[in-house]
N, C-alpha and C positions, 0 to 999 in steps of 0.2 A: 449398964450392960457390957461394959468391956472388963472384964478378969481374965488373969494369967496365975499363973504358979510358978515361982524361982526354984526354973531346976537345970542342972547341968546336959550336956546333952555329946556326950562320947561320939565323939568321929567326925562332929558339926560347930562348928566353932571354938572349940573346944579349948584355941587358943587364948583367946581372952579370958579374962578373970570374971566372974562370975556376976557380978551387977554389971558388968556391962552388956555382958551376953542378955542378959534378962532385960536392957535396954533394949538397946537395937534390936535385937531380935523382934521383940513386938513394937518397935517402930516401925522398920521393915513388914513387918503379917499387915499392922492398919493402915500404913502407906499404902500398899499394893489392896487392900481390896476396899478402901476407899476410894482410890484412882476408877476403880472396877466400878464402885456406883456412879461417882461422876460420870465415868467418858461409856458407859453400857447399862445405865439403866441398873444395876444388882440390885436388887429388893431381896433378904432372906435371912439368914443366920450364915455362920459360918463358924467350924469349930476345929482346934488343929492342937494334937495331942502326940508328945512322946512318950511311950511306955508308960500309956496312962494319966501321963501326966497332963493338965490342958497348959499350952502356949498361947494360945489368943482364943479368944470366943467374942461373939458379937453380933451386931444386928442390923440393919439397915433396911433403911424403908418404908409401907404401911403395911400392914395386917389387913386394914380398912383404909383405902385412902376416902372415902367416901364420909365414911365418920372419925377420921385422922385416929385412927387408932395404928399405932406403932409396931411393926415387929417387934420382938424380944427376943432370949434363948431359947424362953419357953414356948412360944408362938409352935404350935402346929401345924406341919405344911405336909402333902399326899408327896409321898416320895415314887409314884410309880412303878418302875417295871423293878428299881433296886427291890422292892415287894419279893420277885422269883427268888430274890439270895435267901429267902426267909422260908421260903416255901418249899427251897431244896431242903439249908439244913433241918428243915420240920420232917418232911419224907425217910432222911438219913436217921432221923431220929425212930419214925417208926419203923423202917429200917432192922434196925441195933434192937430193935421191942418184939422184932418177927415177925410183925404184922403184916409186913409187906416185903416184896420180893425183888428186887431192881430189875432181875432179868424174866420174872412172869410177865405173861403176854396181859397183856390192858382186860382183856374180856374176862380174865380172874376176878375181877373185881368189877367192873362196868358190861355187864354180858350183853346188854343192850347197843350196845357196840356194831357198829359193820365188822363182818371180818375183816376188810381190808384195814380198818381202826385199828382192832382190837387185836392181830397180832402184834400189836406195837409193845413194847417193853417199855417199863420206867424208866432202865435207863436213855434208851432212845429220847422219850420227852425229857431228861435233865438237861441233855448232851444238847438238846436241837436237832436232832439227828431224825425227826420222825417224818421228813418231808409233808408237814400241815402248812397249809396256808397263813398268814404272818397274823392275822389279826380278824376276832368276828365281823368284822364290817363289809370284810368279802363276799362272809355268805349273806347277810342279812341288814336289813336295818337295824340300828342302833335306838333302840325306844328310850324314855324317858320314866325308868320304872325298877322295879329292883326283881331282876329276874332271877327265878330260881335255878337251881344248878342243873335240874333232870329238863329244862328245856335249854340250859346250855350244851348238854349234852345231846340233845334230839339236831340242833345246830349242827354242831360239829359232824352228825354222820352224814351230814349232807358235802361232805368235802371230800375232796378228793388226794390221796398221798399221792403227792406229783416222782417219790423215786421207792427206793426200796430202804426202808429202816437201814440205821446206821453207814451208808454207802454216800452220804454229802452230808453238807451243812445247812438249815436256814431256819433264820431266826424267827420262833411263831409264839406268839400270846396261848394260842390253843394249846402247849405242849403242858403251859404250867396249871390251863386251868382242868387238863386232865387230871395232871396229878393232884390239882387241891379237891377233885373230887373223887379222886379214888381216896383221897383221907379221910375225907367226910363217910364216903362209905365202909370203909372200916371198922371207922369211931361211933359212928350217929352224933356227932356234934356238925356244927356251920363251924365253918371255916374261920369264922373272929373268933367262936369260944375255942378250937385247935391252938389257934395262937395264943390268947391267951393263959392257955395250960400249960401249953409246952415253951411257950418264948416268951412271952411281957410278966405276964407274972413272977413264973422262976428270977427273971432277969432285973427285975424291979422294975417294968420301964413301963413306969405309971400313963404317961402322958403316950403310951400307942395303942395301938386298935387297929379293925378293919374299918370304911365307911361306908356305910347306905347310904341310901335318900331316907332310909328312916331313922342313921342315927348320923347327923352329921357332927363332931365333936365340936366343942365350947371351945373357942382361941386357937380356932382355926385360920389361918392365912385364905383369903381369899386370892384367886389367880388369876392375875392380869395378864392383857396383851399389850406392849409400849408403843406407843405413837410419837410423831415428831414433835418435838418442842419438849419433851419429857412428857407429853402424855400419856394416862391409863387408861384403858378399856377391861370390863371387866370381861375376861373368857369366858367361853363357849364352858357351858358347864357340865361335869366330869361324870358318868354315869357309873360309877367304881364297880356295880353287879357284874357287871360286863365283861369287867376286870378278873373276874375272881384268880386268886391264885396270883396274877401276872405285873398288879397296880394296884393292887385297891386297899393299901394301908396307907396308914397315916402317920406320922413318927415327931420327935425332937432331937436338935441339935445332941443335947445331954442324955438321949434315950440311946441314940444311937451309940456312941462310945459305947456306954454300958455293954451294946451289943459285938460292939467291935471287941471290946476288953474279955469277954466267957471264947468269943472264939483262940484265945491263943492257949486255956485251959483246956482240960479234954474232959470237963462234970456236961457241958450242953452238947457236945458231940464227942465222941470218939475219935484219938488220932486217927485210924484206921479210913475213918469216912471222913473226912477232913480229908487226907490227902486223896480220898475220890474228887470229893469237892475242887478240889485245887492242884484239877490234875489237866493241862491243858489237852486240847485236841490240834496246838499246833495251825499253821496260818489255814490251811484246807478247811480246818473246822472249827475256823471263828474264834480260836484260841477260847473255845468256852470250855469250861468244869462243866460242874454241876451250880448254876446260879449264879455263874463268876466270871469273868473274862481274868485269863489268866496271864500277864504278859513279863516281858523282863522292864527294869530303871537300873538309870546309874546312881550306883551309893555312893557317898563324899568322899571315899578312899580310891575309885574309879571304877571297879570292880560290879558286874553284874549282880541285881537281888531281881528279888520275883515281888510283883504288885502283882495285886489281889483285888479287883471292884467290880463296880457296877452303875452305871446310871440309869435315873430313871425320865420321862418326860413325859406331861400330861398337857391336856389343854392350862397356860396357865402357872404351871411348875416344869421345875426342872429340878433332879436332883443328884448328887454324885457322893459317893464312896470309894476312897483309893487308902489301901491298907500295904503299907509297904513293908513288908516280912521283915525282914532283916534287918531293918531300923525301926521298926515298930513304931513307925511314924503313920499317923492317921489325920490322914484331910477326910471334912466332912462339909459337904457344901447343901443347904437348899433353899429355891427362887423360888419368887410368888411369880413376877414376870417375866415374860420371852419374848423375843429372844434374848437370848444372852450366853457368851462364849465362857459356858462353865467347867467346860474341862481345861481350857486355857488358864484362870483361875487357877483351879485346885494343882496343875503342874508348877506353875508360878510362885504358888505358896510353897510348894516341896522344897521348890528348887532354895527359898529362902533357908529354908528351916537346914536344908544342906550345906551352909556355907557358898552356895552358889547365884551369883546376879540372875534373877529371872531373865529369862529370855524366849524367843520364839518355842513354843510345845513342842517337843518330838514323840515316834509315835504311843506315847502313854497316851 
């Protein structure tokens, strides 16, 4: 399962001969992940890359503990709220095609919305500044079925807008349900079909898709809750249709690297619209761009760089994708056991790649 490529890392560990860099870096990364596996019940897959070259990739634990099926780097995992990054970028593709306007009221596309919700713009939704409640569970009971989008809109219509759009920040899944609903309305496609046409197929992400109870993908890890003495219990099921556009994608670490690398070019999404996506609103607005959190990180030379990231959490699953833009370092972690300190592992892996000893996580 373990594989890696021999690479030289400008600015990181470059004072060692290449063979020493190769061996030492791989050993350090593997030692750290293995320690999290033993000490924190890490189960899942990890991939670290620099300039698109894989420095380390391996998998730990069980995809199906009852059947003794191990996780591999090709195992599929639900990625939770990391889905929002895909929804945001796909929305920007629709903007580029002239199908959607960032500043138009939602009522242009979804006329059945109440007046208070209908006047919110897609920009406000993308930036988490719409004033809607956090989750559909705040408005109704989640049922074990594939709820259609029209019913989701009916439920959202019962919500009270908490503040004037654009004046404050509140992280809400409902924002991204509505973005997905707009894309579905203007295209006439399901959300899964939209992502397949606009992202997965063009980027050759052949192991990624949108999960529904009617479509549980093969080779998808089960989600578990960790109990004492290493005991695992299958987690509560995720009814992903209720996470439309906000948490319904499954993927692999390899597919996510393809997506990460596409973001460095301008064909998938234009430079101008990526600049919007990666524009932080600052601390008062959650450091949130369009589907990403934008923060600072300490570069190998001591200067400040830009970190573009998003995490995900569902019953039995955790995901983290950190993109350290100025050094083109990518850390991808997909896990199928909770709880687990996924951001601590992400930060410490980056520190190793940057030639520093891993330590306590800072604001990243």
